[in-house]
N, CA, C and O atoms as a printed pandas DataFrame, in Angstrom:
     atom_number atom_name residue_name chain_id  residue_number  x_coord  y_coord  z_coord
0              1         N          UNK        A               1    0.654   -0.995   -0.239
1              2        CA          UNK        A               1   -0.522    0.253    0.402
2              3         C          UNK        A               1    0.688    1.745   -0.136
3              4         O          UNK        A               1    1.720    2.067    0.454
4              5         N          UNK        A               2    0.378    2.091   -0.804
5              6        CA          UNK        A               2    1.151    3.223   -0.534
6              7         C          UNK        A               2    0.229    4.747   -0.440
7              8         O          UNK        A               2   -0.273    5.074   -1.516
8              9         N          UNK        A               3    0.044    5.421    0.409
9             10        CA          UNK        A               3   -0.405    6.430    0.644
10            11         C          UNK        A               3   -1.974    6.026    0.725
11            12         O          UNK        A               3   -2.832    6.805    0.311
12            13         N          UNK        A               4   -2.388    4.420    1.434
13            14        CA          UNK        A               4   -3.597    4.191    1.561
14            15         C          UNK        A               4   -4.053    3.193    0.072
15            16         O          UNK        A               4   -5.032    2.448    0.023
16            17         N          UNK        A               5   -3.410    3.344   -0.656
17            18        CA          UNK        A               5   -3.831    3.027   -1.900
18            19         C          UNK        A               5   -3.474    2.083   -2.091
19            20         O          UNK        A               5   -2.415    1.854   -1.506
20            21         N          UNK        A               6   -4.055    0.860   -3.014
21            22        CA          UNK        A               6   -3.267   -0.506   -2.962
22            23         C          UNK        A               6   -2.889   -0.739   -4.745
23            24         O          UNK        A               6   -3.623   -0.258   -5.608
24            25         N          UNK        A               7   -2.036   -1.289   -4.972
25            26        CA          UNK        A               7   -1.722   -1.577   -6.389
26            27         C          UNK        A               7   -2.184   -3.315   -5.984
27            28         O          UNK        A               7   -1.907   -4.173   -5.145
28            29         N          UNK        A               8   -3.285   -3.085   -7.510
29            30        CA          UNK        A               8   -3.717   -4.025   -8.048
30            31         C          UNK        A               8   -3.113   -4.872   -9.402
31            32         O          UNK        A               8   -3.438   -4.337  -10.462
32            33         N          UNK        A               9   -2.452   -5.861   -9.511
33            34        CA          UNK        A               9   -2.056   -6.810  -10.860
34            35         C          UNK        A               9   -2.862   -7.333  -11.133
35            36         O          UNK        A               9   -3.443   -8.004  -10.279
36            37         N          UNK        A              10   -3.329   -7.300  -12.492
37            38        CA          UNK        A              10   -4.510   -7.823  -13.391
38            39         C          UNK        A              10   -4.093   -8.968  -14.055
39            40         O          UNK        A              10   -4.665  -10.056  -13.983
40            41         N          UNK        A              11   -2.997   -8.702  -14.765
41            42        CA          UNK        A              11   -2.626   -9.614  -15.541
42            43         C          UNK        A              11   -1.067   -9.464  -16.154
43            44         O          UNK        A              11   -0.768   -8.355  -16.598
44            45         N          UNK        A              12   -0.265  -10.318  -16.188
45            46        CA          UNK        A              12    1.277  -10.559  -17.041
46            47         C          UNK        A              12    1.540  -10.948  -18.292
47            48         O          UNK        A              12    1.656  -12.174  -18.293
48            49         N          UNK        A              13    1.716  -10.413  -19.543
49            50        CA          UNK        A              13    2.090  -10.987  -20.299
50            51         C          UNK        A              13    3.806  -10.678  -20.943
51            52         O          UNK        A              13    4.519   -9.770  -20.517
52            53         N          UNK        A              14    4.121  -11.437  -21.789
53            54        CA          UNK        A              14    5.368  -11.639  -22.344
54            55         C          UNK        A              14    5.639  -10.560  -23.840
55            56         O          UNK        A              14    5.138  -10.805  -24.937
56            57         N          UNK        A              15    6.349   -9.618  -23.602
57            58        CA          UNK        A              15    5.612   -9.027  -24.847
58            59         C          UNK        A              15    6.857   -9.014  -26.045
59            60         O          UNK        A              15    6.792   -8.784  -27.252
60            61         N          UNK        A              16    7.774   -9.294  -25.339
61            62        CA          UNK        A              16    9.378   -9.300  -26.343
62            63         C          UNK        A              16   10.152  -10.383  -26.171
63            64         O          UNK        A              16    9.618  -11.053  -25.287
64            65         N          UNK        A              17   11.252  -10.972  -26.600
65            66        CA          UNK        A              17   12.150  -11.725  -26.630
66            67         C          UNK        A              17   13.582  -11.521  -25.936
67            68         O          UNK        A              17   14.045  -12.015  -24.908
68            69         N          UNK        A              18   14.147  -10.567  -26.914
69            70        CA          UNK        A              18   15.509  -10.411  -27.104
70            71         C          UNK        A              18   15.563   -8.854  -26.477
71            72         O          UNK        A              18   15.619   -7.952  -27.312
72            73         N          UNK        A              19   15.548   -8.437  -24.873
73            74        CA          UNK        A              19   15.585   -9.157  -24.482
74            75         C          UNK        A              19   14.152   -9.567  -23.814
75            76         O          UNK        A              19   13.343   -8.689  -24.117
76            77         N          UNK        A              20   13.621  -10.456  -23.115
77            78        CA          UNK        A              20   12.933  -11.200  -22.525
78            79         C          UNK        A              20   12.294   -9.573  -21.913
79            80         O          UNK        A              20   13.008   -8.747  -21.346
80            81         N          UNK        A              21   10.993   -9.419  -22.162
81            82        CA          UNK        A              21    9.915   -7.792  -21.453
82            83         C          UNK        A              21    8.506   -8.864  -21.391
83            84         O          UNK        A              21    7.965   -9.633  -22.185
84            85         N          UNK        A              22    8.206   -8.302  -19.579
85            86        CA          UNK        A              22    7.030   -8.368  -19.499
86            87         C          UNK        A              22    6.456   -7.598  -19.110
87            88         O          UNK        A              22    6.897   -6.988  -18.136
88            89         N          UNK        A              23    5.096   -7.214  -19.716
89            90        CA          UNK        A              23    4.301   -6.188  -19.255
90            91         C          UNK        A              23    3.119   -6.276  -18.124
91            92         O          UNK        A              23    2.040   -6.823  -18.349
92            93         N          UNK        A              24    3.528   -5.555  -16.657
93            94        CA          UNK        A              24    2.474   -6.061  -16.284
94            95         C          UNK        A              24    0.819   -4.812  -16.149
95            96         O          UNK        A              24    0.971   -3.609  -15.941
96            97         N          UNK        A              25   -0.326   -5.337  -16.288
97            98        CA          UNK        A              25   -1.099   -4.634  -16.518
98            99         C          UNK        A              25   -1.926   -4.053  -14.859
99           100         O          UNK        A              25   -2.825   -4.591  -14.212
100          101         N          UNK        A              26   -1.377   -3.142  -14.678
101          102        CA          UNK        A              26   -2.344   -2.785  -13.369
102          103         C          UNK        A              26   -3.295   -1.309  -12.807
103          104         O          UNK        A              26   -3.626   -0.477  -13.652
104          105         N          UNK        A              27   -3.640   -1.131  -11.445
105          106        CA          UNK        A              27   -4.439    0.039  -11.664
106          107         C          UNK        A              27   -3.682    0.942  -11.647
107          108         O          UNK        A              27   -3.788    1.854  -12.468
108          109         N          UNK        A              28   -2.929    0.927  -10.910
109          110        CA          UNK        A              28   -1.882    2.804  -11.293
110          111         C          UNK        A              28    0.059    2.310  -10.914
111          112         O          UNK        A              28    0.443    1.921   -9.811
112          113         N          UNK        A              29    0.655    2.422  -11.732
113          114        CA          UNK        A              29    1.798    2.272  -12.168
114          115         C          UNK        A              29    2.840    3.176  -11.341
115          116         O          UNK        A              29    4.065    3.058  -11.391
116          117         N          UNK        A              30    2.612    3.467  -11.099
117          118        CA          UNK        A              30    3.104    4.610  -10.030
118          119         C          UNK        A              30    3.275    4.542   -8.295
119          120         O          UNK        A              30    3.966    5.287   -7.600
120          121         N          UNK        A              31    2.298    3.249   -7.797
121          122        CA          UNK        A              31    2.372    2.414   -6.962
122          123         C          UNK        A              31    3.322    1.558   -6.820
123          124         O          UNK        A              31    3.619    1.084   -5.724
124          125         N          UNK        A              32    4.055    1.186   -8.195
125          126        CA          UNK        A              32    4.871   -0.159   -7.858
126          127         C          UNK        A              32    6.522    0.080   -7.185
127          128         O          UNK        A              32    7.493    0.019   -7.938
128          129         N          UNK        A              33    6.643    0.288   -6.049
129          130        CA          UNK        A              33    7.864    0.430   -5.631
130          131         C          UNK        A              33    8.853   -0.026   -6.233
131          132         O          UNK        A              33    8.553   -1.036   -6.871
132          133         N          UNK        A              34   10.259    0.364   -6.345
133          134        CA          UNK        A              34   11.402   -0.468   -6.380
134          135         C          UNK        A              34   11.462   -1.743   -6.034
135          136         O          UNK        A              34   11.340   -2.760   -6.717
136          137         N          UNK        A              35   11.688   -1.569   -4.758
137          138        CA          UNK        A              35   11.424   -2.899   -4.021
138          139         C          UNK        A              35   10.650   -4.355   -4.853
139          140         O          UNK        A              35   10.931   -5.417   -5.410
140          141         N          UNK        A              36    9.762   -3.679   -4.541
141          142        CA          UNK        A              36    8.502   -4.687   -4.973
142          143         C          UNK        A              36    8.961   -5.245   -6.761
143          144         O          UNK        A              36    8.758   -6.369   -7.219
144          145         N          UNK        A              37    9.516   -4.233   -7.383
145          146        CA          UNK        A              37   10.144   -4.735   -8.612
146          147         C          UNK        A              37   10.879   -5.402   -8.682
147          148         O          UNK        A              37   10.800   -6.225   -9.595
148          149         N          UNK        A              38   11.909   -5.439   -7.854
149          150        CA          UNK        A              38   13.361   -6.304   -7.722
150          151         C          UNK        A              38   12.308   -7.693   -7.371
151          152         O          UNK        A              38   12.522   -8.633   -8.136
152          153         N          UNK        A              39   11.555   -7.862   -6.652
153          154        CA          UNK        A              39   10.895   -9.181   -5.929
154          155         C          UNK        A              39   10.638   -9.776   -6.950
155          156         O          UNK        A              39   11.157  -10.850   -7.257
156          157         N          UNK        A              40    9.415   -8.882   -7.934
157          158        CA          UNK        A              40    8.501   -9.474   -9.152
158          159         C          UNK        A              40    9.544   -9.785  -10.356
159          160         O          UNK        A              40    8.968  -10.301  -11.314
160          161         N          UNK        A              41   10.963   -9.593  -10.546
161          162        CA          UNK        A              41   12.102   -9.935  -11.500
162          163         C          UNK        A              41   12.732  -10.970  -11.106
163          164         O          UNK        A              41   13.224  -11.801  -11.869
164          165         N          UNK        A              42   12.779  -11.016   -9.612
165          166        CA          UNK        A              42   13.629  -12.301   -9.052
166          167         C          UNK        A              42   12.586  -13.610   -9.077
167          168         O          UNK        A              42   13.018  -14.760   -9.149
168          169         N          UNK        A              43   11.062  -13.274   -9.003
169          170        CA          UNK        A              43   10.062  -14.691   -8.944
170          171         C          UNK        A              43   10.236  -14.810  -10.610
171          172         O          UNK        A              43   10.162  -15.964  -11.030
172          173         N          UNK        A              44   10.425  -13.920  -11.460
173          174        CA          UNK        A              44    9.994  -14.313  -12.900
174          175         C          UNK        A              44   11.918  -14.611  -12.748
175          176         O          UNK        A              44   12.023  -14.910  -13.938
176          177         N          UNK        A              45   12.914  -14.699  -12.389
177          178        CA          UNK        A              45   13.704  -15.514  -12.540
178          179         C          UNK        A              45   14.183  -16.610  -12.090
179          180         O          UNK        A              45   15.148  -17.267  -12.480
180          181         N          UNK        A              46   13.116  -16.857  -10.845
181          182        CA          UNK        A              46   13.511  -18.303  -10.379
182          183         C          UNK        A              46   12.179  -19.369  -11.172
183          184         O          UNK        A              46   12.339  -20.590  -11.151
184          185         N          UNK        A              47   11.390  -18.988  -11.587
185          186        CA          UNK        A              47   10.388  -19.751  -12.115
186          187         C          UNK        A              47   10.595  -20.275  -13.551
187          188         O          UNK        A              47   10.363  -21.423  -13.931
188          189         N          UNK        A              48   11.085  -19.219  -14.312
189          190        CA          UNK        A              48   11.290  -19.519  -15.573
190          191         C          UNK        A              48   12.740  -20.034  -15.489
191          192         O          UNK        A              48   13.057  -20.962  -16.234
192          193         N          UNK        A              49   13.692  -19.481  -14.600
193          194        CA          UNK        A              49   15.353  -20.401  -14.559
194          195         C          UNK        A              49   16.115  -19.063  -16.140
195          196         O          UNK        A              49   16.745  -19.358  -17.156
196          197         N          UNK        A              50   15.792  -18.118  -15.784
197          198        CA          UNK        A              50   16.166  -16.987  -16.596
198          199         C          UNK        A              50   17.726  -16.394  -15.882
199          200         O          UNK        A              50   18.027  -16.142  -14.715
200          201         N          UNK        A              51   18.385  -16.330  -16.961
201          202        CA          UNK        A              51   20.244  -15.749  -16.588
202          203         C          UNK        A              51   20.070  -15.092  -17.432
203          204         O          UNK        A              51   20.823  -15.553  -18.290
204          205         N          UNK        A              52   19.351  -13.902  -18.032
205          206        CA          UNK        A              52   19.698  -13.596  -18.847
206          207         C          UNK        A              52   19.144  -11.817  -18.270
207          208         O          UNK        A              52   18.282  -11.810  -17.392
208          209         N          UNK        A              53   19.693  -10.350  -18.818
209          210        CA          UNK        A              53   18.665   -9.578  -18.198
210          211         C          UNK        A              53   16.941   -9.530  -18.977
211          212         O          UNK        A              53   16.395   -9.876  -20.024
212          213         N          UNK        A              54   16.633   -8.925  -17.793
213          214        CA          UNK        A              54   15.188   -9.119  -18.405
214          215         C          UNK        A              54   14.914   -7.478  -17.832
215          216         O          UNK        A              54   15.628   -6.841  -17.058
216          217         N          UNK        A              55   13.528   -7.015  -18.551
217          218        CA          UNK        A              55   12.862   -6.159  -18.625
218          219         C          UNK        A              55   11.453   -6.216  -17.962
219          220         O          UNK        A              55   10.943   -7.336  -17.970
220          221         N          UNK        A              56   10.799   -5.305  -17.442
221          222        CA          UNK        A              56    9.265   -5.048  -16.471
222          223         C          UNK        A              56    9.250   -4.086  -17.060
223          224         O          UNK        A              56   10.196   -3.612  -17.690
224          225         N          UNK        A              57    7.667   -3.443  -16.894
225          226        CA          UNK        A              57    6.846   -2.834  -17.878
226          227         C          UNK        A              57    5.696   -2.564  -17.195
227          228         O          UNK        A              57    5.144   -3.577  -16.766
228          229         N          UNK        A              58    5.125   -1.474  -16.942
229          230        CA          UNK        A              58    3.864   -1.194  -15.926
230          231         C          UNK        A              58    3.148   -0.742  -17.149
231          232         O          UNK        A              58    3.472   -0.010  -18.084
232          233         N          UNK        A              59    2.063   -1.415  -16.845
233          234        CA          UNK        A              59    1.265    0.314  -17.865
234          235         C          UNK        A              59   -0.521   -0.370  -17.206
235          236         O          UNK        A              59   -0.823   -1.527  -16.912
236          237         N          UNK        A              60   -1.372    0.896  -17.171
237          238        CA          UNK        A              60   -2.181    1.278  -16.368
238          239         C          UNK        A              60   -3.494    0.564  -17.007
239          240         O          UNK        A              60   -3.715    0.966  -18.149
240          241         N          UNK        A              61   -4.313   -0.300  -16.579
241          242        CA          UNK        A              61   -5.485   -0.712  -17.657
242          243         C          UNK        A              61   -5.895    0.053  -18.434
243          244         O          UNK        A              61   -5.834    1.254  -18.170
244          245         N          UNK        A              62   -6.386   -0.351  -19.514
245          246        CA          UNK        A              62   -6.598    0.321  -20.425
246          247         C          UNK        A              62   -8.652    0.641  -20.405
247          248         O          UNK        A              62   -9.404   -0.305  -20.642
248          249         N          UNK        A              63   -9.189    2.012  -20.105
249          250        CA          UNK        A              63  -10.414    2.110  -20.079
250          251         C          UNK        A              63  -10.077    2.804  -18.537
251          252         O          UNK        A              63  -11.164    3.121  -18.053
252          253         N          UNK        A              64   -9.148    3.090  -17.758
253          254        CA          UNK        A              64   -9.251    4.061  -16.637
254          255         C          UNK        A              64   -9.653    4.859  -16.759
255          256         O          UNK        A              64  -10.727    4.767  -16.164
256          257         N          UNK        A              65   -9.558    5.996  -17.279
257          258        CA          UNK        A              65   -9.935    7.287  -17.482
258          259         C          UNK        A              65  -11.374    7.392  -17.551
259          260         O          UNK        A              65  -11.965    8.206  -16.842
260          261         N          UNK        A              66  -12.130    6.441  -18.553
261          262        CA          UNK        A              66  -13.695    6.566  -18.367
262          263         C          UNK        A              66  -14.409    6.011  -17.520
263          264         O          UNK        A              66  -15.626    6.196  -17.565
264          265         N          UNK        A              67  -13.710    5.009  -16.314
265          266        CA          UNK        A              67  -13.757    4.075  -15.193
266          267         C          UNK        A              67  -13.449    5.327  -13.948
267          268         O          UNK        A              67  -13.408    5.036  -12.752
268          269         N          UNK        A              68  -13.374    5.859  -14.144
269          270        CA          UNK        A              68  -13.031    6.956  -13.126
270          271         C          UNK        A              68  -14.149    7.765  -13.037
271          272         O          UNK        A              68  -14.927    7.897  -12.093
272          273         N          UNK        A              69  -14.140    8.640  -14.845
273          274        CA          UNK        A              69  -15.155    9.752  -14.711
274          275         C          UNK        A              69  -16.470    8.818  -15.059
275          276         O          UNK        A              69  -17.449    9.531  -14.840
276          277         N          UNK        A              70  -16.751    7.960  -15.356
277          278        CA          UNK        A              70  -17.920    7.286  -14.863
278          279         C          UNK        A              70  -18.665    7.129  -12.903
279          280         O          UNK        A              70  -19.733    7.402  -12.354
280          281         N          UNK        A              71  -17.227    6.499  -12.445
281          282        CA          UNK        A              71  -17.421    6.860  -11.107
282          283         C          UNK        A              71  -17.350    8.120  -10.508
283          284         O          UNK        A              71  -17.603    8.129   -9.304
284          285         N          UNK        A              72  -17.159    8.853  -10.871
285          286        CA          UNK        A              72  -17.531   10.832  -10.518
286          287         C          UNK        A              72  -18.678   11.492  -11.215
287          288         O          UNK        A              72  -19.152   12.536  -10.767
288          289         N          UNK        A              73  -19.149   10.912  -12.314
289          290        CA          UNK        A              73  -20.404   11.064  -12.208
290          291         C          UNK        A              73  -21.678   10.185  -11.668
291          292         O          UNK        A              73  -22.785   10.693  -11.487
292          293         N          UNK        A              74  -21.438    9.059  -11.478
293          294        CA          UNK        A              74  -22.242    8.129  -10.284
294          295         C          UNK        A              74  -21.947    9.074   -8.899
295          296         O          UNK        A              74  -22.794    9.965   -8.841
296          297         N          UNK        A              75  -21.331    9.109   -8.175
297          298        CA          UNK        A              75  -20.804    9.966   -7.336
298          299         C          UNK        A              75  -21.874   11.321   -6.831
299          300         O          UNK        A              75  -22.603   11.665   -5.900
300          301         N          UNK        A              76  -21.396   11.753   -8.108
301          302        CA          UNK        A              76  -22.066   13.682   -8.046
302          303         C          UNK        A              76  -23.965   12.904   -8.021
303          304         O          UNK        A              76  -24.861   13.296   -7.274
304          305         N          UNK        A              77  -24.048   12.095   -8.770
305          306        CA          UNK        A              77  -25.498   12.021   -8.887
306          307         C          UNK        A              77  -26.114   11.654   -7.097
307          308         O          UNK        A              77  -27.077   12.238   -6.601
308          309         N          UNK        A              78  -25.360   10.672   -6.440
309          310        CA          UNK        A              78  -25.334   10.239   -5.449
310          311         C          UNK        A              78  -25.640   11.311   -4.146
311          312         O          UNK        A              78  -26.233   11.127   -3.083
312          313         N          UNK        A              79  -24.865   12.686   -4.803
313          314        CA          UNK        A              79  -24.777   13.627   -3.806
314          315         C          UNK        A              79  -25.911   14.292   -4.077
315          316         O          UNK        A              79  -26.171   15.145   -3.229
316          317         N          UNK        A              80  -26.691   14.201   -4.977
317          318        CA          UNK        A              80  -27.443   15.359   -5.213
318          319         C          UNK        A              80  -29.110   14.896   -4.764
319          320         O          UNK        A              80  -30.129   15.584   -4.685
320          321         N          UNK        A              81  -28.848   13.288   -4.497
321          322        CA          UNK        A              81  -30.723   12.646   -4.196
322          323         C          UNK        A              81  -31.034   12.821   -3.044
323          324         O          UNK        A              81  -30.022   12.792   -2.344
324          325         N          UNK        A              82  -32.161   13.035   -2.331
325          326        CA          UNK        A              82  -32.658   13.614   -1.296
326          327         C          UNK        A              82  -32.454   12.157   -0.804
327          328         O          UNK        A              82  -32.444   11.089   -1.416
328          329         N          UNK        A              83  -32.247   12.564    0.909
329          330        CA          UNK        A              83  -32.450   11.165    1.454
330          331         C          UNK        A              83  -33.686   10.551    1.533
331          332         O          UNK        A              83  -34.303   11.067    2.465
332          333         N          UNK        A              84  -34.477    9.498    0.869
333          334        CA          UNK        A              84  -35.701    8.990    1.265
334          335         C          UNK        A              84  -36.189    8.231    2.282
335          336         O          UNK        A              84  -35.398    7.963    3.187
336          337         N          UNK        A              85  -37.270    7.832    2.349
337          338        CA          UNK        A              85  -37.469    6.494    2.925
338          339         C          UNK        A              85  -37.125    5.250    2.550
339          340         O          UNK        A              85  -36.932    5.089    1.345
340          341         N          UNK        A              86  -37.040    4.637    3.026
341          342        CA          UNK        A              86  -36.795    3.550    3.179
342          343         C          UNK        A              86  -37.498    2.004    2.621
343          344         O          UNK        A              86  -36.956    1.030    2.097
344          345         N          UNK        A              87  -38.973    2.282    3.002
345          346        CA          UNK        A              87  -39.980    1.518    2.877
346          347         C          UNK        A              87  -41.282    2.590    2.625
347          348         O          UNK        A              87  -41.385    3.718    3.107
348          349         N          UNK        A              88  -42.274    1.875    1.694
349          350        CA          UNK        A              88  -43.302    3.182    1.366
350          351         C          UNK        A              88  -43.913    3.072    2.751
351          352         O          UNK        A              88  -44.319    4.189    3.072
352          353         N          UNK        A              89  -44.196    1.957    3.927
353          354        CA          UNK        A              89  -45.092    2.494    4.614
354          355         C          UNK        A              89  -44.384    3.000    5.830
355          356         O          UNK        A              89  -44.926    2.805    6.918
356          357         N          UNK        A              90  -43.025    3.744    5.766
357          358        CA          UNK        A              90  -42.320    4.202    6.711
358          359         C          UNK        A              90  -42.913    5.863    6.790
359          360         O          UNK        A              90  -42.449    6.646    7.619
């Protein structure tokens, strides 16, 4: 967690071979700390037996701006609503 925000990695894909390049799709690439990048790199090396230089790239999930805009519209609409009754009989 960084400033109360949690990093979410959605998936990883190998996008190049020479040198092996892995792209991590996540919610916010700025939340990936250097020590966590080293951890991921070491895990990839151990899992796949890589002994060559490896590149890691972090990219925000496509459509993030559209989701943020929709969430903003939803929150604005909720703020405009008047508090109503839960049930008709009350």
